C-alpha positions in Angstrom: -29.4 -84.2 -66.7 -32.0 -85.1 -69.4 -35.5 -85.4 -68.1 -37.5 -88.4 -69.1 -41.0 -86.8 -70.2 -42.7 -90.2 -69.5 -41.2 -90.5 -66.1 -43.8 -90.0 -63.0 -42.6 -87.2 -61.0 -41.2 -87.8 -57.4 -42.7 -84.7 -55.9 -46.0 -83.1 -57.5 -47.3 -79.5 -56.0 -50.7 -78.4 -57.5 -52.3 -75.2 -56.9 -50.5 -74.4 -53.9 -51.9 -71.5 -51.7 -50.2 -69.9 -48.6 -52.1 -67.1 -46.6 -51.2 -65.4 -43.6 -53.6 -63.4 -41.6 -52.8 -61.0 -38.9 -54.6 -57.8 -37.6 -57.5 -58.2 -39.9 -55.2 -58.3 -43.1 -54.3 -61.2 -45.2 -51.1 -61.7 -47.0 -51.4 -64.0 -50.1 -47.6 -65.3 -49.8 -48.1 -68.1 -52.5 -51.1 -68.1 -54.9 -51.7 -71.2 -57.2 -47.9 -72.6 -57.3 -47.9 -75.8 -59.3 -44.5 -77.8 -60.3 -43.2 -81.4 -60.9 -39.9 -82.3 -59.2 -38.6 -85.6 -60.9 -36.1 -88.0 -59.3 -32.4 -87.2 -59.4 -32.9 -83.6 -60.8 -32.3 -80.2 -59.3 -35.2 -77.5 -59.6 -34.1 -74.0 -59.0 -36.7 -71.7 -57.7 -35.7 -67.9 -58.1 -37.1 -64.5 -57.3 -36.6 -61.4 -55.7 -37.1 -61.2 -52.0 -40.5 -61.4 -50.8 -42.0 -63.1 -53.9 -42.7 -66.3 -51.8 -40.1 -68.9 -52.8 -39.0 -69.6 -49.4 -42.8 -69.8 -48.1 -43.2 -72.5 -51.0 -40.3 -74.5 -49.7 -41.6 -74.3 -46.3 -45.2 -75.4 -47.4 -43.8 -78.3 -49.4 -42.0 -79.5 -46.3 -45.0 -78.9 -44.3 -42.9 -76.7 -41.7 -45.9 -74.6 -42.4 -49.4 -75.7 -43.5 -50.6 -74.7 -46.7 -54.0 -72.9 -47.0 -55.1 -75.1 -50.0 -53.7 -77.1 -52.6 -51.7 -80.6 -52.7 -48.2 -81.8 -52.1 -47.9 -85.3 -53.5 -44.9 -87.3 -52.6 -44.8 -90.5 -54.5 -48.4 -91.4 -54.1 -49.1 -89.8 -50.9 -50.6 -86.4 -50.5 -49.0 -84.7 -47.6 -51.7 -82.2 -47.3 -54.5 -84.6 -46.5 -52.7 -87.8 -45.0 -53.2 -88.7 -41.5 -50.7 -87.2 -39.0 -49.1 -90.5 -38.4 -48.5 -91.0 -42.3 -47.3 -87.3 -42.5 -44.6 -87.9 -39.7 -43.3 -90.9 -41.4 -43.2 -89.4 -44.8 -41.6 -86.3 -44.0 -38.3 -88.4 -43.1 -38.0 -88.7 -47.0 -38.1 -84.8 -47.3 -35.6 -82.7 -45.5 -35.0 -79.3 -45.4 -31.9 -77.0 -45.1 -32.5 -73.4 -43.7 -30.8 -70.0 -44.8 -29.1 -69.2 -41.4 -26.9 -72.2 -40.8 -26.2 -71.0 -37.1 -29.8 -70.3 -35.9 -31.0 -73.4 -37.2 -28.7 -75.5 -34.8 -29.4 -76.0 -31.3 -26.7 -74.0 -29.3 -26.8 -76.1 -26.2 -26.1 -79.5 -27.8 -23.1 -80.9 -29.2 -22.5 -81.6 -32.8 -22.8 -85.5 -32.4 -26.2 -85.1 -30.7 -27.4 -82.5 -33.2 -26.6 -84.8 -36.1 -28.0 -88.0 -34.2 -31.3 -86.3 -33.2 -33.4 -87.8 -36.0 -31.9 -91.2 -35.2 -32.8 -90.8 -31.6 -36.2 -89.6 -32.3 -37.2 -92.6 -34.5 -35.1 -95.0 -32.4 -33.1 -95.9 -35.6 -29.6 -96.8 -34.1 -27.9 -96.9 -30.8 -24.8 -97.2 -29.3 -21.9 -98.0 -31.6 -24.4 -98.1 -34.6 -25.5 -94.5 -33.7 -21.8 -93.2 -33.4 -21.0 -95.0 -36.8 -23.7 -93.2 -38.6 -22.8 -90.0 -37.1 -19.3 -90.5 -38.1 -20.0 -91.4 -41.6 -22.4 -88.2 -42.1 -19.7 -85.9 -40.6 -17.0 -87.3 -42.9 -19.5 -87.1 -45.8 -19.7 -83.5 -45.3 -16.0 -82.8 -44.9 -15.6 -82.6 -41.1 -13.6 -84.5 -39.1 -15.7 -86.4 -36.8 -12.9 -86.5 -33.9 -12.7 -83.0 -33.7 -16.2 -81.8 -34.6 -18.5 -84.1 -32.8 -17.7 -83.1 -29.1 -18.1 -79.4 -30.2 -20.9 -76.7 -29.9 -22.1 -74.8 -32.9 -20.8 -71.6 -31.7 -17.4 -73.0 -32.1 -17.7 -73.4 -35.9 -17.9 -70.9 -38.8 -20.9 -70.4 -40.9 -19.9 -72.6 -43.4 -19.0 -75.2 -41.1 -22.5 -74.9 -39.4 -24.0 -75.3 -42.7 -22.1 -78.5 -43.3 -23.5 -79.8 -40.0 -27.0 -78.8 -41.1 -26.6 -80.9 -44.2 -25.2 -83.9 -42.1 -28.1 -83.8 -39.9 -30.5 -83.6 -43.0 -28.9 -86.6 -44.6 -29.0 -88.8 -41.5 -32.5 -90.2 -42.4 -31.6 -91.0 -46.0 -33.9 -88.7 -47.6 -35.1 -88.6 -51.1 -35.6 -84.9 -51.4 -33.5 -82.0 -50.2 -35.2 -78.6 -50.1 -32.3 -75.9 -49.7 -33.6 -72.5 -48.7 -31.2 -69.7 -49.6 -28.5 -72.3 -48.0 -25.4 -70.1 -49.2 -26.8 -66.7 -49.2 -25.1 -65.9 -45.9 -21.8 -67.4 -46.8 -18.7 -65.8 -48.3 -18.4 -66.5 -52.1 -15.3 -69.0 -51.7 -17.4 -70.8 -49.0 -20.6 -70.9 -51.3 -18.6 -72.6 -53.8 -17.4 -75.2 -51.5 -20.8 -75.8 -50.1 -22.3 -76.0 -53.7 -19.8 -78.5 -54.8 -20.4 -80.5 -51.8 -24.3 -80.6 -52.3 -23.5 -81.8 -56.2 -21.2 -84.8 -54.6 -23.9 -85.6 -52.1 -26.5 -85.7 -54.6 -24.7 -88.1 -56.7 -23.4 -90.1 -53.7 -26.9 -90.5 -52.0 -29.2 -90.5 -55.1 -30.8 -87.1 -54.1 -33.5 -84.8 -55.6 -33.2 -81.1 -54.9 -35.3 -78.0 -54.6 -32.9 -75.3 -54.8 -34.2 -72.0 -53.6 -32.1 -68.7 -54.0 -32.1 -65.2 -55.5 -28.8 -65.4 -57.2 -29.1 -66.1 -60.6 -25.6 -67.3 -61.3 -25.9 -69.8 -58.4 -29.2 -71.1 -59.6 -28.0 -71.5 -63.2 -24.8 -73.4 -62.1 -26.7 -76.0 -60.0 -30.1 -76.5 -61.5 -31.3 -78.8 -64.3 -34.5 -76.7 -64.5 -35.4 -73.2 -63.4 -38.8 -71.8 -62.0 -39.2 -68.0 -61.7 -41.5 -66.5 -59.2 -43.1 -63.0 -58.9 -45.2 -62.0 -56.2 -46.4 -65.4 -55.2 -46.9 -66.9 -58.7 -44.7 -68.8 -61.1 -44.2 -66.9 -64.4 -41.6 -69.0 -66.1 -40.4 -72.5 -65.9 -37.7 -74.2 -68.5 -34.4 -75.9 -68.5 -31.7 -73.8 -67.0 -29.7 -73.2 -70.3 -32.9 -72.6 -72.3 -34.1 -70.0 -69.8 -31.0 -68.0 -69.4 -30.5 -68.0 -73.2 -33.9 -67.2 -74.1 -36.1 -65.9 -71.3 -39.7 -65.5 -72.7 -41.6 -64.0 -69.7 -40.8 -60.1 -69.2 -40.0 -60.4 -65.7 -37.4 -63.2 -66.3 -35.9 -61.1 -69.0 -35.5 -58.0 -66.8 -34.1 -60.1 -63.9 -31.7 -61.5 -66.1 -30.8 -58.3 -67.8 -30.1 -56.7 -64.3 -27.3 -59.3 -63.5 -24.3 -57.4 -63.0 -21.5 -58.0 -65.7 -18.0 -58.5 -64.7 -16.9 -56.1 -67.3 -17.1 -52.4 -66.1 -17.0 -51.2 -70.0 -19.9 -53.4 -70.9 -22.8 -51.4 -72.1 -26.3 -51.3 -70.5 -28.6 -53.0 -72.8 -31.8 -52.6 -70.9 -34.0 -50.2 -69.1 -34.7 -50.8 -65.4 -38.0 -51.7 -64.4 -40.1 -48.9 -63.4 -42.1 -48.7 -60.2 -41.9 -50.7 -57.0 -43.2 -54.4 -56.5 -47.0 -54.2 -55.3 -48.0 -55.4 -51.8 -49.1 -58.9 -51.6 -51.8 -57.4 -49.2 -53.4 -56.0 -52.4 -51.8 -57.7 -55.4 -53.0 -56.5 -58.9 -55.8 -58.1 -60.8 -54.9 -60.4 -63.7 -51.3 -60.5 -64.3 -49.4 -59.5 -61.2 -46.5 -58.3 -63.1 -48.4 -55.9 -65.4 -47.9 -52.8 -63.3 -44.2 -53.0 -64.1 -44.6 -54.8 -67.5 -43.4 -52.8 -70.8 -45.8 -55.0 -72.7 -49.1 -54.8 -70.6 -52.3 -54.2 -72.3 -55.8 -54.2 -71.0 -56.3 -58.0 -71.3 -53.4 -58.2 -68.6 -55.7 -56.4 -66.0 -58.7 -58.7 -66.4 -57.2 -62.1 -67.1 -54.9 -64.1 -65.0 -52.1 -65.5 -67.3 -51.7 -69.4 -66.7 -48.5 -71.4 -67.1 -48.6 -72.7 -70.8 -46.0 -74.6 -72.8 -44.8 -72.3 -75.8 -41.9 -74.6 -76.6 -40.8 -77.9 -75.4 -40.4 -77.9 -71.9 -40.9 -74.2 -71.6 -43.7 -72.9 -69.9 -44.6 -69.3 -69.3 -47.4 -67.5 -67.7 -47.9 -64.5 -70.1 -50.5 -63.4 -72.7 -47.6 -61.6 -74.6 -44.2 -63.5 -74.3 -41.0 -61.9 -75.1 -40.0 -62.8 -78.8 -37.6 -65.4 -79.4 -34.2 -64.2 -79.4 -31.5 -65.1 -82.0 -30.0 -68.2 -80.6 -26.8 -68.0 -82.8 -26.2 -64.5 -81.0 
């Protein structure tokens, strides 16, 4: 989709921080993340394991409380509003979790799992409740006659993820937060679930925050991509632009490390040196500087902020990667 630069974002996240303290130690899981999510788009959030992308999604959905920052849905700040307002507004924002089986109650039948939001909000009863559950199961590709009376243990992982999607859609949310929703599934099933999400997005007018570590998946489903490293965003751009011409050194290394399907393809990059720093004691300045081939003294003393270096292409780097030949 083409974003309207003049349109107001549906979701605005500003300076989001999430820290966890245990045993006298503090982990800075998310440090100053800011982004906008526009109506109808899919924003991919990508990064290696432990970078804080799932924590960001959970903080936005208020599954966990952020340490500081703001999450504004429409014109309501979910971090400062009254509990009653937060409870109501969260129906507009639903989350689909990574493990499709453990996210479902094993003691409840599928019809009751999907209908649980309706029961909590007293939105529908009797035949209307049954009609909505039937509609949602059909929308995600399950036969309601066969699926509704069964338990989650009777389904495969892909089928359980379809049930989770049906449960998330039953309150007609505006935003879906998909947290590694296909990483636990076989490749063939991944494709089916991704196609299903695209169909549901069009049918129900959804906006999607898609969190994943698989670069190919993120590129195929996202309008824009945000790259995260050790709790901070380092690059945000349109999917095609970012994959064609990454400007942050971490993004460049991340894309270059993707496996080519050609065994004879030459290696055109050197692997990153060293291990990712500990979030208990992140580096000063730029958090990627300890592994960056372009790091200088300034990188250790000054935190790079996201800045627009090309139209709709933002990079948090003092010395961005030189523009590649786009015709190549």
